[in-house]
N, C-alpha and C positions, 0 to 999 in steps of 0.2 A: 504494500500500500504506500502511495506517495505521501509526502508531508502535507501537500495541499488537500488530499482526500481526507486525511486524519483531521485536519483543522476544520474542514467543512462538516464532516460527520460530528465532530465535537460541538460546533456551533449549533448544528441542527438539533442535537440531543439537548443542549442547554436551552434553546428556545422552546422546544416541545415540552421539556420537563418544567420550565417556568410557566408555560401555559397550563399544564396539568395542575400544578400547585395553585395557580391563580384561580382556575375554575373550581377546584375543590374547596378553596377558602370561600369563594363567592357562593358556592352551593351551600356550605355550612351556614353562612350568614343568612342566606335566603330561607333555609329551613327554620332557623331560629326566629327570623322576622315573621314568617308565616304562622308559626306556633303562637307568637306573642300577639300579633295583629293580622288576622286574615286579610283585611282590606289593604293594609300596607304590603302584605305578602304578594297580593296579586300584582300591584304596581311594580314591585321589585322583580318578579319573575318576567313580567312583560319587558322590562329593561334588560333583563338577563338574556332574553331571546336575541336581542340586538347585540349584546356583548359577545355571546357565544358565536353569533354570525360573523362579527368582525374578526374575532380570533381565528375562526375556521378559515376565513378568507385570507388572513395573514399567513397562516400555515400553508395554505394552498399556494399563495404567491411565492413563499420561500421555496416550496418544493418545485415550482415551475421556473425557477431562476435560469435554468439551462435551456428552457424552451419557452421564451416569452410569448410566442403565438398561442401557447396553451392557456395563458392566463385569462384571456377572454372567455374561453370555454369554462374554466374553473369559476370565474366570477359569475357567469350566467347560471351555472348549475347551483352554486352556493346561494345566490340571490333567490332563485326559485325555491330551493329547499327551505331556506329560512323564512321566506315570505309565506309559504304555505304553512309552516309551523306556527308563524304568528297568527295566521287566519284561524287555525284550529284553537290556539290559546284564546283568541277573541270569542270563538264559539263557546268555549268553556265558561268564559266570563258572562256571556249572554244567558247560558243555561242557569248559572248561579243567580243572575239578576231576576230570572223568571220565578225564583223561589223554589225550584225543584230540588236544588241541593244547597246545603249550608256553605257559608264562606270557607270554613275550615276544610270541607271536602273539596271545594273548588280549587283551593290552593294545592292540595295533594294531587288532584287531577292535572293541574297545570304542570306540576313537577314531573308527573309521569309522561306528559306530552313532551316536555323538554328532554326528559330522559330518552325517549324513543328517537326524537330528532337528533340528539347528540350521538347516540349509539349508531344510528344509520349514517350520519355524517362521518363518523369514525372510519367507515369502510372506504371513504375517499381520502381523508386527510391523515389517517393514522390511528393505530390501536389505542393510543392514549386518550383520544377523544371518545372512543367507544367505552373505555374504562371509566371516564367521567360520567357518561350516560348510564352505565351500569350502577355506578355509585349513586346517582340521583334516583334511579328506580328503587334500589335497596333502601335508600334514605326515606323515600315516601312510604314504603311498606313498614319500615321500623317505626316511623313517626305515627303511623296509624295504629300500631299495636302497643307501643311503649310510651310511658309518660316521660321518662328521663332519657330521651333518645339522643340528645345532643352529644353526650359523652361517648355513647356507643359509636355514633357517626364520626366523631373526632378521631377515635381510635382506628376506625376503618380507614379514614382519610390518611392518617399518618402511616398506617400499614401499606396503603397503596403507593405512597411516595417512596417509602423505604424499599419496597419490593421492586419498583420500577428502576430505581437507582442501582440496586444490587443486580438486576437483570442486565442493565446496560454495562456495568462494570464487568460482569461475567462474560458478556458477549465480546467486549473489547479485548479481554484477556484471551479468549478463545481464538479470535481473529488474528491476534498478534503472534500466535505460535507458528 
């Protein structure tokens, strides 16, 4: 492996790991906000759809550095994916406003929608995004069944970060042999 490739791989890993950590932290904050104030939670998750979209586009852009013509395709796919996700979140909001479900339940439904959108987008931008989506789904289920869920989710998030770093270190050692 050349020095340039190692540096590029290292920067890619650092960016994707930073995005993973940021999304996990934002997810933990969102679950806490939704538990404390379902109305504020809805607004938070609505903003998070946009934040997740921007970060996915950023990662896609970084991955297409060597093929700039692909960035238009990536941008179009990402915009369509996240716009439709936003529409479905809006649908969940409208169902909640109709009185058919409680605000607490709507918040969890929105987290599940964001979970699915993130997992599916991970198929395009990388497994770390899918991991964040899986974390969101698990978080919604844990929050539905457990009163003191934030500590459990914090431990899961820390475990995810530690395991991804260990995975990358192991992979780097294996490739350098």
